[in-house]
PDB file of N, CA, C and O in Angstrom:
ATOM      1  N   UNK A   1     133.582 135.578  65.452  1.00  0.00           N
ATOM      2  CA  UNK A   1     133.788 134.478  65.799  1.00  0.00           C
ATOM      3  C   UNK A   1     133.901 134.371  67.539  1.00  0.00           C
ATOM      4  O   UNK A   1     133.584 133.412  68.242  1.00  0.00           O
ATOM      5  N   UNK A   2     134.320 135.359  67.852  1.00  0.00           N
ATOM      6  CA  UNK A   2     134.347 135.543  69.618  1.00  0.00           C
ATOM      7  C   UNK A   2     132.821 135.506  69.981  1.00  0.00           C
ATOM      8  O   UNK A   2     132.557 134.899  71.019  1.00  0.00           O
ATOM      9  N   UNK A   3     131.883 136.005  69.358  1.00  0.00           N
ATOM     10  CA  UNK A   3     130.475 136.144  69.739  1.00  0.00           C
ATOM     11  C   UNK A   3     129.881 134.629  69.556  1.00  0.00           C
ATOM     12  O   UNK A   3     129.050 134.268  70.390  1.00  0.00           O
ATOM     13  N   UNK A   4     130.183 133.898  68.719  1.00  0.00           N
ATOM     14  CA  UNK A   4     129.473 132.617  68.630  1.00  0.00           C
ATOM     15  C   UNK A   4     130.513 131.733  69.642  1.00  0.00           C
ATOM     16  O   UNK A   4     129.840 130.754  69.964  1.00  0.00           O
ATOM     17  N   UNK A   5     131.679 131.641  70.211  1.00  0.00           N
ATOM     18  CA  UNK A   5     132.306 131.213  71.014  1.00  0.00           C
ATOM     19  C   UNK A   5     131.701 131.539  72.343  1.00  0.00           C
ATOM     20  O   UNK A   5     131.482 130.635  73.149  1.00  0.00           O
ATOM     21  N   UNK A   6     131.394 132.903  72.633  1.00  0.00           N
ATOM     22  CA  UNK A   6     130.862 133.113  73.917  1.00  0.00           C
ATOM     23  C   UNK A   6     129.273 132.655  73.841  1.00  0.00           C
ATOM     24  O   UNK A   6     128.755 132.507  74.948  1.00  0.00           O
ATOM     25  N   UNK A   7     128.551 132.446  72.863  1.00  0.00           N
ATOM     26  CA  UNK A   7     127.078 131.923  73.182  1.00  0.00           C
ATOM     27  C   UNK A   7     127.320 130.588  73.328  1.00  0.00           C
ATOM     28  O   UNK A   7     126.894 130.069  74.360  1.00  0.00           O
ATOM     29  N   UNK A   8     127.899 129.916  72.546  1.00  0.00           N
ATOM     30  CA  UNK A   8     128.110 128.325  72.687  1.00  0.00           C
ATOM     31  C   UNK A   8     128.845 128.222  74.287  1.00  0.00           C
ATOM     32  O   UNK A   8     128.370 127.314  74.969  1.00  0.00           O
ATOM     33  N   UNK A   9     129.672 128.847  74.788  1.00  0.00           N
ATOM     34  CA  UNK A   9     129.967 128.665  76.240  1.00  0.00           C
ATOM     35  C   UNK A   9     128.810 128.910  77.260  1.00  0.00           C
ATOM     36  O   UNK A   9     128.455 128.250  78.236  1.00  0.00           O
ATOM     37  N   UNK A  10     128.352 130.032  76.739  1.00  0.00           N
ATOM     38  CA  UNK A  10     127.256 130.325  77.873  1.00  0.00           C
ATOM     39  C   UNK A  10     126.092 129.399  77.666  1.00  0.00           C
ATOM     40  O   UNK A  10     125.327 129.239  78.617  1.00  0.00           O
ATOM     41  N   UNK A  11     125.862 128.757  76.509  1.00  0.00           N
ATOM     42  CA  UNK A  11     124.960 127.524  76.687  1.00  0.00           C
ATOM     43  C   UNK A  11     125.202 126.296  77.245  1.00  0.00           C
ATOM     44  O   UNK A  11     124.315 125.582  77.712  1.00  0.00           O
ATOM     45  N   UNK A  12     126.582 125.971  77.209  1.00  0.00           N
ATOM     46  CA  UNK A  12     127.311 124.889  78.016  1.00  0.00           C
ATOM     47  C   UNK A  12     126.946 125.301  79.356  1.00  0.00           C
ATOM     48  O   UNK A  12     126.310 124.458  79.989  1.00  0.00           O
ATOM     49  N   UNK A  13     127.173 126.290  79.881  1.00  0.00           N
ATOM     50  CA  UNK A  13     127.176 126.821  80.985  1.00  0.00           C
ATOM     51  C   UNK A  13     125.549 126.334  81.876  1.00  0.00           C
ATOM     52  O   UNK A  13     125.394 125.638  82.880  1.00  0.00           O
ATOM     53  N   UNK A  14     124.600 126.999  81.056  1.00  0.00           N
ATOM     54  CA  UNK A  14     123.296 126.870  81.176  1.00  0.00           C
ATOM     55  C   UNK A  14     122.915 125.095  81.304  1.00  0.00           C
ATOM     56  O   UNK A  14     122.195 124.690  82.216  1.00  0.00           O
ATOM     57  N   UNK A  15     123.447 124.251  80.370  1.00  0.00           N
ATOM     58  CA  UNK A  15     123.198 123.025  80.380  1.00  0.00           C
ATOM     59  C   UNK A  15     123.905 122.251  81.718  1.00  0.00           C
ATOM     60  O   UNK A  15     123.387 121.351  82.379  1.00  0.00           O
ATOM     61  N   UNK A  16     125.083 122.792  81.898  1.00  0.00           N
ATOM     62  CA  UNK A  16     126.061 122.011  83.013  1.00  0.00           C
ATOM     63  C   UNK A  16     125.096 122.557  84.346  1.00  0.00           C
ATOM     64  O   UNK A  16     124.707 121.797  85.232  1.00  0.00           O
ATOM     65  N   UNK A  17     124.803 124.010  84.295  1.00  0.00           N
ATOM     66  CA  UNK A  17     123.982 124.521  85.844  1.00  0.00           C
ATOM     67  C   UNK A  17     122.425 123.515  85.796  1.00  0.00           C
ATOM     68  O   UNK A  17     122.088 122.919  86.818  1.00  0.00           O
ATOM     69  N   UNK A  18     121.719 123.439  84.733  1.00  0.00           N
ATOM     70  CA  UNK A  18     120.394 122.959  84.650  1.00  0.00           C
ATOM     71  C   UNK A  18     120.564 121.307  85.090  1.00  0.00           C
ATOM     72  O   UNK A  18     119.713 120.789  85.814  1.00  0.00           O
ATOM     73  N   UNK A  19     121.689 120.567  84.609  1.00  0.00           N
ATOM     74  CA  UNK A  19     121.991 119.357  84.900  1.00  0.00           C
ATOM     75  C   UNK A  19     122.229 119.116  86.586  1.00  0.00           C
ATOM     76  O   UNK A  19     121.635 118.294  87.284  1.00  0.00           O
ATOM     77  N   UNK A  20     123.199 120.013  86.983  1.00  0.00           N
ATOM     78  CA  UNK A  20     123.420 119.747  88.435  1.00  0.00           C
ATOM     79  C   UNK A  20     122.142 119.957  89.450  1.00  0.00           C
ATOM     80  O   UNK A  20     121.819 119.329  90.458  1.00  0.00           O
ATOM     81  N   UNK A  21     121.468 121.223  88.711  1.00  0.00           N
ATOM     82  CA  UNK A  21     120.231 121.330  89.680  1.00  0.00           C
ATOM     83  C   UNK A  21     119.499 120.454  89.751  1.00  0.00           C
ATOM     84  O   UNK A  21     119.013 120.106  90.828  1.00  0.00           O
ATOM     85  N   UNK A  22     119.202 119.803  88.480  1.00  0.00           N
ATOM     86  CA  UNK A  22     118.278 118.613  88.438  1.00  0.00           C
ATOM     87  C   UNK A  22     118.697 117.246  89.413  1.00  0.00           C
ATOM     88  O   UNK A  22     117.932 116.510  90.036  1.00  0.00           O
ATOM     89  N   UNK A  23     120.224 117.188  89.308  1.00  0.00           N
ATOM     90  CA  UNK A  23     120.431 115.884  90.075  1.00  0.00           C
ATOM     91  C   UNK A  23     120.350 116.461  91.346  1.00  0.00           C
ATOM     92  O   UNK A  23     120.048 115.566  92.135  1.00  0.00           O
ATOM     93  N   UNK A  24     120.477 117.534  91.919  1.00  0.00           N
ATOM     94  CA  UNK A  24     120.240 117.804  93.429  1.00  0.00           C
ATOM     95  C   UNK A  24     118.815 117.630  93.732  1.00  0.00           C
ATOM     96  O   UNK A  24     118.551 116.917  94.701  1.00  0.00           O
ATOM     97  N   UNK A  25     117.984 118.085  93.163  1.00  0.00           N
ATOM     98  CA  UNK A  25     116.591 117.830  93.288  1.00  0.00           C
ATOM     99  C   UNK A  25     116.126 116.310  93.393  1.00  0.00           C
ATOM    100  O   UNK A  25     115.151 115.908  94.029  1.00  0.00           O
ATOM    101  N   UNK A  26     116.964 115.591  92.688  1.00  0.00           N
ATOM    102  CA  UNK A  26     116.257 114.053  92.347  1.00  0.00           C
ATOM    103  C   UNK A  26     117.151 113.385  93.697  1.00  0.00           C
ATOM    104  O   UNK A  26     116.672 112.423  94.298  1.00  0.00           O
ATOM    105  N   UNK A  27     118.319 113.907  94.063  1.00  0.00           N
ATOM    106  CA  UNK A  27     118.966 113.304  94.973  1.00  0.00           C
ATOM    107  C   UNK A  27     118.389 113.680  96.591  1.00  0.00           C
ATOM    108  O   UNK A  27     118.375 112.864  97.513  1.00  0.00           O
ATOM    109  N   UNK A  28     118.016 114.831  96.663  1.00  0.00           N
ATOM    110  CA  UNK A  28     116.915 115.231  97.662  1.00  0.00           C
ATOM    111  C   UNK A  28     115.629 114.425  98.017  1.00  0.00           C
ATOM    112  O   UNK A  28     115.294 114.107  99.158  1.00  0.00           O
ATOM    113  N   UNK A  29     114.952 114.140  96.848  1.00  0.00           N
ATOM    114  CA  UNK A  29     113.928 113.745  96.553  1.00  0.00           C
ATOM    115  C   UNK A  29     114.008 112.148  97.264  1.00  0.00           C
ATOM    116  O   UNK A  29     113.448 111.722  98.274  1.00  0.00           O
ATOM    117  N   UNK A  30     114.905 111.495  96.333  1.00  0.00           N
ATOM    118  CA  UNK A  30     115.419 110.035  96.786  1.00  0.00           C
ATOM    119  C   UNK A  30     115.499 110.160  98.142  1.00  0.00           C
ATOM    120  O   UNK A  30     114.643 109.590  98.819  1.00  0.00           O
ATOM    121  N   UNK A  31     116.549 110.934  98.786  1.00  0.00           N
ATOM    122  CA  UNK A  31     117.007 111.117 100.242  1.00  0.00           C
ATOM    123  C   UNK A  31     115.491 110.953 101.247  1.00  0.00           C
ATOM    124  O   UNK A  31     115.411 110.239 102.247  1.00  0.00           O
ATOM    125  N   UNK A  32     114.617 111.619 100.804  1.00  0.00           N
ATOM    126  CA  UNK A  32     113.348 111.712 101.459  1.00  0.00           C
ATOM    127  C   UNK A  32     112.729 110.510 101.257  1.00  0.00           C
ATOM    128  O   UNK A  32     112.104 110.224 102.278  1.00  0.00           O
ATOM    129  N   UNK A  33     112.619 109.711 100.447  1.00  0.00           N
ATOM    130  CA  UNK A  33     111.912 108.763 100.328  1.00  0.00           C
ATOM    131  C   UNK A  33     112.343 107.495 100.510  1.00  0.00           C
ATOM    132  O   UNK A  33     111.634 106.512 100.295  1.00  0.00           O
ATOM    133  N   UNK A  34     113.817 107.441 101.014  1.00  0.00           N
ATOM    134  CA  UNK A  34     114.659 106.209 101.416  1.00  0.00           C
ATOM    135  C   UNK A  34     114.719 105.867 102.858  1.00  0.00           C
ATOM    136  O   UNK A  34     114.677 106.797 103.663  1.00  0.00           O
ATOM    137  N   UNK A  35     114.808 104.713 103.257  1.00  0.00           N
ATOM    138  CA  UNK A  35     115.043 104.941 104.651  1.00  0.00           C
ATOM    139  C   UNK A  35     116.607 105.016 105.117  1.00  0.00           C
ATOM    140  O   UNK A  35     117.365 104.590 104.246  1.00  0.00           O
ATOM    141  N   UNK A  36     117.194 105.433 106.215  1.00  0.00           N
ATOM    142  CA  UNK A  36     118.285 105.699 106.476  1.00  0.00           C
ATOM    143  C   UNK A  36     119.210 104.736 105.955  1.00  0.00           C
ATOM    144  O   UNK A  36     120.238 105.237 105.500  1.00  0.00           O
ATOM    145  N   UNK A  37     119.119 103.500 105.899  1.00  0.00           N
ATOM    146  CA  UNK A  37     119.901 102.610 105.527  1.00  0.00           C
ATOM    147  C   UNK A  37     120.320 102.550 103.904  1.00  0.00           C
ATOM    148  O   UNK A  37     121.436 102.278 103.462  1.00  0.00           O
ATOM    149  N   UNK A  38     119.022 102.905 103.084  1.00  0.00           N
ATOM    150  CA  UNK A  38     118.850 102.996 101.900  1.00  0.00           C
ATOM    151  C   UNK A  38     119.789 104.538 101.370  1.00  0.00           C
ATOM    152  O   UNK A  38     120.274 104.698 100.250  1.00  0.00           O
ATOM    153  N   UNK A  39     119.840 105.390 102.361  1.00  0.00           N
ATOM    154  CA  UNK A  39     120.499 106.803 101.958  1.00  0.00           C
ATOM    155  C   UNK A  39     121.901 106.486 101.792  1.00  0.00           C
ATOM    156  O   UNK A  39     122.575 106.849 100.828  1.00  0.00           O
ATOM    157  N   UNK A  40     122.313 105.800 102.761  1.00  0.00           N
ATOM    158  CA  UNK A  40     123.776 105.568 102.896  1.00  0.00           C
ATOM    159  C   UNK A  40     124.299 104.471 101.786  1.00  0.00           C
ATOM    160  O   UNK A  40     125.465 104.562 101.403  1.00  0.00           O
ATOM    161  N   UNK A  41     123.438 103.424 101.261  1.00  0.00           N
ATOM    162  CA  UNK A  41     123.773 102.673 100.014  1.00  0.00           C
ATOM    163  C   UNK A  41     123.585 103.596  98.887  1.00  0.00           C
ATOM    164  O   UNK A  41     124.197 103.233  97.883  1.00  0.00           O
ATOM    165  N   UNK A  42     122.949 104.631  98.768  1.00  0.00           N
ATOM    166  CA  UNK A  42     122.565 105.449  97.636  1.00  0.00           C
ATOM    167  C   UNK A  42     124.091 106.250  97.628  1.00  0.00           C
ATOM    168  O   UNK A  42     124.628 106.474  96.544  1.00  0.00           O
ATOM    169  N   UNK A  43     124.753 106.666  98.925  1.00  0.00           N
ATOM    170  CA  UNK A  43     126.004 107.532  98.985  1.00  0.00           C
ATOM    171  C   UNK A  43     126.919 106.822  98.309  1.00  0.00           C
ATOM    172  O   UNK A  43     127.533 107.180  97.304  1.00  0.00           O
ATOM    173  N   UNK A  44     127.006 105.653  98.973  1.00  0.00           N
ATOM    174  CA  UNK A  44     127.898 104.402  98.480  1.00  0.00           C
ATOM    175  C   UNK A  44     127.881 104.379  96.763  1.00  0.00           C
ATOM    176  O   UNK A  44     128.843 104.416  95.996  1.00  0.00           O
ATOM    177  N   UNK A  45     126.861 104.327  96.553  1.00  0.00           N
ATOM    178  CA  UNK A  45     126.681 103.936  94.884  1.00  0.00           C
ATOM    179  C   UNK A  45     127.084 105.004  94.080  1.00  0.00           C
ATOM    180  O   UNK A  45     127.391 104.868  92.895  1.00  0.00           O
ATOM    181  N   UNK A  46     127.094 106.378  94.868  1.00  0.00           N
ATOM    182  CA  UNK A  46     127.252 107.489  93.841  1.00  0.00           C
ATOM    183  C   UNK A  46     128.840 107.881  93.875  1.00  0.00           C
ATOM    184  O   UNK A  46     129.225 108.804  93.158  1.00  0.00           O
ATOM    185  N   UNK A  47     129.797 107.147  94.746  1.00  0.00           N
ATOM    186  CA  UNK A  47     130.980 107.336  94.912  1.00  0.00           C
ATOM    187  C   UNK A  47     131.882 106.991  93.411  1.00  0.00           C
ATOM    188  O   UNK A  47     132.629 107.795  92.853  1.00  0.00           O
ATOM    189  N   UNK A  48     131.640 105.849  93.037  1.00  0.00           N
ATOM    190  CA  UNK A  48     132.212 105.538  91.557  1.00  0.00           C
ATOM    191  C   UNK A  48     132.020 106.552  90.578  1.00  0.00           C
ATOM    192  O   UNK A  48     132.915 106.880  89.799  1.00  0.00           O
ATOM    193  N   UNK A  49     130.564 107.203  90.595  1.00  0.00           N
ATOM    194  CA  UNK A  49     130.215 108.104  89.488  1.00  0.00           C
ATOM    195  C   UNK A  49     130.858 109.565  89.753  1.00  0.00           C
ATOM    196  O   UNK A  49     131.161 110.412  88.913  1.00  0.00           O
ATOM    197  N   UNK A  50     130.977 109.618  91.105  1.00  0.00           N
ATOM    198  CA  UNK A  50     131.807 111.164  91.517  1.00  0.00           C
ATOM    199  C   UNK A  50     133.265 111.069  91.107  1.00  0.00           C
ATOM    200  O   UNK A  50     133.913 111.989  90.608  1.00  0.00           O
ATOM    201  N   UNK A  51     133.654 109.987  91.345  1.00  0.00           N
ATOM    202  CA  UNK A  51     135.107 110.065  91.053  1.00  0.00           C
ATOM    203  C   UNK A  51     135.476 109.810  89.416  1.00  0.00           C
ATOM    204  O   UNK A  51     136.531 110.176  88.897  1.00  0.00           O
ATOM    205  N   UNK A  52     134.564 109.225  88.837  1.00  0.00           N
ATOM    206  CA  UNK A  52     134.539 109.390  87.232  1.00  0.00           C
ATOM    207  C   UNK A  52     134.555 110.937  86.983  1.00  0.00           C
ATOM    208  O   UNK A  52     135.448 111.495  86.345  1.00  0.00           O
ATOM    209  N   UNK A  53     133.613 111.500  87.478  1.00  0.00           N
ATOM    210  CA  UNK A  53     133.334 112.877  87.192  1.00  0.00           C
ATOM    211  C   UNK A  53     134.341 113.946  87.554  1.00  0.00           C
ATOM    212  O   UNK A  53     134.479 115.022  86.972  1.00  0.00           O
ATOM    213  N   UNK A  54     134.943 113.557  88.466  1.00  0.00           N
ATOM    214  CA  UNK A  54     136.050 114.471  88.935  1.00  0.00           C
ATOM    215  C   UNK A  54     137.384 113.976  88.163  1.00  0.00           C
ATOM    216  O   UNK A  54     138.383 114.658  88.391  1.00  0.00           O
ATOM    217  N   UNK A  55     137.510 113.048  87.416  1.00  0.00           N
ATOM    218  CA  UNK A  55     138.771 112.675  86.756  1.00  0.00           C
ATOM    219  C   UNK A  55     138.522 112.720  85.552  1.00  0.00           C
ATOM    220  O   UNK A  55     139.503 112.593  84.819  1.00  0.00           O
ATOM    221  N   UNK A  56     137.255 112.900  84.932  1.00  0.00           N
ATOM    222  CA  UNK A  56     137.045 112.765  83.537  1.00  0.00           C
ATOM    223  C   UNK A  56     137.725 113.772  82.468  1.00  0.00           C
ATOM    224  O   UNK A  56     137.885 113.500  81.278  1.00  0.00           O
ATOM    225  N   UNK A  57     137.999 114.664  82.932  1.00  0.00           N
ATOM    226  CA  UNK A  57     138.650 115.812  81.687  1.00  0.00           C
ATOM    227  C   UNK A  57     140.138 116.341  82.585  1.00  0.00           C
ATOM    228  O   UNK A  57     140.253 117.233  83.425  1.00  0.00           O
ATOM    229  N   UNK A  58     141.062 115.491  82.075  1.00  0.00           N
ATOM    230  CA  UNK A  58     142.724 115.935  82.209  1.00  0.00           C
ATOM    231  C   UNK A  58     143.198 116.738  81.357  1.00  0.00           C
ATOM    232  O   UNK A  58     144.383 116.597  81.055  1.00  0.00           O
ATOM    233  N   UNK A  59     142.409 117.808  80.726  1.00  0.00           N
ATOM    234  CA  UNK A  59     142.776 118.617  79.827  1.00  0.00           C
ATOM    235  C   UNK A  59     142.738 117.970  78.203  1.00  0.00           C
ATOM    236  O   UNK A  59     143.189 118.593  77.242  1.00  0.00           O
ATOM    237  N   UNK A  60     142.255 116.916  78.131  1.00  0.00           N
ATOM    238  CA  UNK A  60     142.453 116.315  76.776  1.00  0.00           C
ATOM    239  C   UNK A  60     141.538 117.129  75.752  1.00  0.00           C
ATOM    240  O   UNK A  60     141.925 117.422  74.621  1.00  0.00           O
ATOM    241  N   UNK A  61     140.172 117.494  76.311  1.00  0.00           N
ATOM    242  CA  UNK A  61     139.656 118.440  75.422  1.00  0.00           C
ATOM    243  C   UNK A  61     140.460 119.674  74.934  1.00  0.00           C
ATOM    244  O   UNK A  61     140.533 119.934  73.734  1.00  0.00           O
ATOM    245  N   UNK A  62     141.019 120.376  75.821  1.00  0.00           N
ATOM    246  CA  UNK A  62     142.045 121.487  75.346  1.00  0.00           C
ATOM    247  C   UNK A  62     143.060 120.955  74.539  1.00  0.00           C
ATOM    248  O   UNK A  62     143.300 121.594  73.514  1.00  0.00           O
ATOM    249  N   UNK A  63     143.749 119.887  74.760  1.00  0.00           N
ATOM    250  CA  UNK A  63     144.851 119.407  74.227  1.00  0.00           C
ATOM    251  C   UNK A  63     144.525 118.966  72.462  1.00  0.00           C
ATOM    252  O   UNK A  63     145.168 119.163  71.431  1.00  0.00           O
ATOM    253  N   UNK A  64     143.328 118.354  72.726  1.00  0.00           N
ATOM    254  CA  UNK A  64     142.904 117.959  71.198  1.00  0.00           C
ATOM    255  C   UNK A  64     142.563 119.377  70.449  1.00  0.00           C
ATOM    256  O   UNK A  64     142.948 119.574  69.297  1.00  0.00           O
ATOM    257  N   UNK A  65     141.891 120.245  71.109  1.00  0.00           N
ATOM    258  CA  UNK A  65     141.670 121.623  70.321  1.00  0.00           C
ATOM    259  C   UNK A  65     142.586 121.896  69.718  1.00  0.00           C
ATOM    260  O   UNK A  65     142.663 121.924  68.490  1.00  0.00           O
ATOM    261  N   UNK A  66     143.782 122.244  70.830  1.00  0.00           N
ATOM    262  CA  UNK A  66     145.243 122.952  70.122  1.00  0.00           C
ATOM    263  C   UNK A  66     145.581 122.197  69.120  1.00  0.00           C
ATOM    264  O   UNK A  66     145.868 122.800  68.087  1.00  0.00           O
ATOM    265  N   UNK A  67     145.649 120.741  69.105  1.00  0.00           N
ATOM    266  CA  UNK A  67     146.358 119.745  68.252  1.00  0.00           C
ATOM    267  C   UNK A  67     145.608 119.734  66.785  1.00  0.00           C
ATOM    268  O   UNK A  67     146.233 119.375  65.787  1.00  0.00           O
ATOM    269  N   UNK A  68     144.467 120.077  66.725  1.00  0.00           N
ATOM    270  CA  UNK A  68     143.777 120.124  65.528  1.00  0.00           C
ATOM    271  C   UNK A  68     144.018 121.326  65.021  1.00  0.00           C
ATOM    272  O   UNK A  68     144.466 121.369  63.875  1.00  0.00           O
ATOM    273  N   UNK A  69     143.801 122.459  65.685  1.00  0.00           N
ATOM    274  CA  UNK A  69     144.328 123.871  65.012  1.00  0.00           C
ATOM    275  C   UNK A  69     145.439 123.524  64.632  1.00  0.00           C
ATOM    276  O   UNK A  69     145.471 123.522  63.402  1.00  0.00           O
ATOM    277  N   UNK A  70     146.610 123.150  65.199  1.00  0.00           N
ATOM    278  CA  UNK A  70     147.848 123.123  64.666  1.00  0.00           C
ATOM    279  C   UNK A  70     148.019 122.434  63.472  1.00  0.00           C
ATOM    280  O   UNK A  70     148.820 122.720  62.582  1.00  0.00           O
ATOM    281  N   UNK A  71     147.029 121.281  63.502  1.00  0.00           N
ATOM    282  CA  UNK A  71     147.208 120.440  62.268  1.00  0.00           C
ATOM    283  C   UNK A  71     146.705 121.062  60.981  1.00  0.00           C
ATOM    284  O   UNK A  71     147.245 121.000  59.876  1.00  0.00           O
ATOM    285  N   UNK A  72     145.547 121.689  61.324  1.00  0.00           N
ATOM    286  CA  UNK A  72     144.861 122.702  60.360  1.00  0.00           C
ATOM    287  C   UNK A  72     145.712 123.865  59.587  1.00  0.00           C
ATOM    288  O   UNK A  72     145.565 124.241  58.424  1.00  0.00           O
ATOM    289  N   UNK A  73     146.531 124.269  60.448  1.00  0.00           N
ATOM    290  CA  UNK A  73     147.287 125.533  60.213  1.00  0.00           C
ATOM    291  C   UNK A  73     148.343 124.906  59.391  1.00  0.00           C
ATOM    292  O   UNK A  73     148.437 125.521  58.329  1.00  0.00           O
ATOM    293  N   UNK A  74     149.225 123.860  59.474  1.00  0.00           N
ATOM    294  CA  UNK A  74     150.006 122.923  59.061  1.00  0.00           C
ATOM    295  C   UNK A  74     149.471 122.328  57.555  1.00  0.00           C
ATOM    296  O   UNK A  74     150.321 121.828  56.818  1.00  0.00           O
ATOM    297  N   UNK A  75     148.305 122.377  57.190  1.00  0.00           N
ATOM    298  CA  UNK A  75     147.644 122.002  55.952  1.00  0.00           C
ATOM    299  C   UNK A  75     148.223 120.357  56.271  1.00  0.00           C
ATOM    300  O   UNK A  75     149.024 119.804  55.517  1.00  0.00           O
ATOM    301  N   UNK A  76     147.673 119.721  57.492  1.00  0.00           N
ATOM    302  CA  UNK A  76     147.946 118.322  57.749  1.00  0.00           C
ATOM    303  C   UNK A  76     146.790 117.716  58.132  1.00  0.00           C
ATOM    304  O   UNK A  76     146.688 117.090  59.187  1.00  0.00           O
ATOM    305  N   UNK A  77     145.720 117.893  57.171  1.00  0.00           N
ATOM    306  CA  UNK A  77     144.325 117.254  57.457  1.00  0.00           C
ATOM    307  C   UNK A  77     143.836 115.954  57.609  1.00  0.00           C
ATOM    308  O   UNK A  77     142.765 115.606  58.107  1.00  0.00           O
ATOM    309  N   UNK A  78     145.086 114.998  56.938  1.00  0.00           N
ATOM    310  CA  UNK A  78     144.866 113.678  57.345  1.00  0.00           C
ATOM    311  C   UNK A  78     145.265 113.242  58.445  1.00  0.00           C
ATOM    312  O   UNK A  78     144.981 112.075  58.713  1.00  0.00           O
ATOM    313  N   UNK A  79     145.916 113.911  59.257  1.00  0.00           N
ATOM    314  CA  UNK A  79     146.389 113.649  60.712  1.00  0.00           C
ATOM    315  C   UNK A  79     145.333 113.729  61.708  1.00  0.00           C
ATOM    316  O   UNK A  79     145.325 113.119  62.778  1.00  0.00           O
ATOM    317  N   UNK A  80     144.342 114.618  61.229  1.00  0.00           N
ATOM    318  CA  UNK A  80     143.465 115.181  62.204  1.00  0.00           C
ATOM    319  C   UNK A  80     142.284 114.145  62.704  1.00  0.00           C
ATOM    320  O   UNK A  80     141.710 114.291  63.783  1.00  0.00           O
ATOM    321  N   UNK A  81     142.048 113.269  61.944  1.00  0.00           N
ATOM    322  CA  UNK A  81     141.067 111.641  62.435  1.00  0.00           C
ATOM    323  C   UNK A  81     141.922 111.157  63.417  1.00  0.00           C
ATOM    324  O   UNK A  81     141.453 110.957  64.538  1.00  0.00           O
ATOM    325  N   UNK A  82     143.194 110.915  63.175  1.00  0.00           N
ATOM    326  CA  UNK A  82     143.892 110.330  64.402  1.00  0.00           C
ATOM    327  C   UNK A  82     144.107 110.656  65.474  1.00  0.00           C
ATOM    328  O   UNK A  82     144.362 109.842  66.361  1.00  0.00           O
ATOM    329  N   UNK A  83     144.055 111.977  65.663  1.00  0.00           N
ATOM    330  CA  UNK A  83     143.964 112.907  66.963  1.00  0.00           C
ATOM    331  C   UNK A  83     142.720 112.781  67.498  1.00  0.00           C
ATOM    332  O   UNK A  83     142.671 112.454  68.684  1.00  0.00           O
ATOM    333  N   UNK A  84     141.697 112.962  66.906  1.00  0.00           N
ATOM    334  CA  UNK A  84     140.357 112.746  67.149  1.00  0.00           C
ATOM    335  C   UNK A  84     140.008 111.602  67.841  1.00  0.00           C
ATOM    336  O   UNK A  84     139.530 111.616  68.975  1.00  0.00           O
ATOM    337  N   UNK A  85     140.268 110.459  67.090  1.00  0.00           N
ATOM    338  CA  UNK A  85     140.101 108.933  67.766  1.00  0.00           C
ATOM    339  C   UNK A  85     141.104 108.569  68.896  1.00  0.00           C
ATOM    340  O   UNK A  85     140.724 107.888  69.849  1.00  0.00           O
ATOM    341  N   UNK A  86     142.408 109.028  68.796  1.00  0.00           N
ATOM    342  CA  UNK A  86     143.007 108.887  70.170  1.00  0.00           C
ATOM    343  C   UNK A  86     142.529 109.738  71.420  1.00  0.00           C
ATOM    344  O   UNK A  86     142.655 109.344  72.579  1.00  0.00           O
ATOM    345  N   UNK A  87     141.963 110.951  71.051  1.00  0.00           N
ATOM    346  CA  UNK A  87     141.284 111.428  72.150  1.00  0.00           C
ATOM    347  C   UNK A  87     139.940 110.880  72.713  1.00  0.00           C
ATOM    348  O   UNK A  87     139.701 110.922  73.920  1.00  0.00           O
ATOM    349  N   UNK A  88     139.122 110.396  71.858  1.00  0.00           N
ATOM    350  CA  UNK A  88     137.923 109.631  72.252  1.00  0.00           C
ATOM    351  C   UNK A  88     138.470 108.478  72.804  1.00  0.00           C
ATOM    352  O   UNK A  88     138.005 108.251  73.921  1.00  0.00           O
ATOM    353  N   UNK A  89     139.290 107.669  72.420  1.00  0.00           N
ATOM    354  CA  UNK A  89     139.800 106.481  73.392  1.00  0.00           C
ATOM    355  C   UNK A  89     140.299 106.622  74.487  1.00  0.00           C
ATOM    356  O   UNK A  89     140.085 105.780  75.358  1.00  0.00           O
ATOM    357  N   UNK A  90     141.133 107.782  74.736  1.00  0.00           N
ATOM    358  CA  UNK A  90     141.668 108.111  75.807  1.00  0.00           C
ATOM    359  C   UNK A  90     140.548 108.527  76.893  1.00  0.00           C
ATOM    360  O   UNK A  90     140.885 108.884  78.022  1.00  0.00           O
TER     361      UNK A  90
END
């Protein structure tokens, strides 16, 4: 189980790193193509996306994982759906 978890975590790391590299290359290319005024507007357009990215995970994923494990351990499988829906809505 630890090997599977480590492999999954490594794949997640590769995906996040790859996504960040692609976004950096795209931002640099776009900065070279836009005039000076356009670069400023592009920077302002990125502010909401950056703020959402900064505040996107307030420990909800960890809390959902812990709660689902606790419910499975207590044989309360009927309540798992409610926890998942609440986490997605939040």
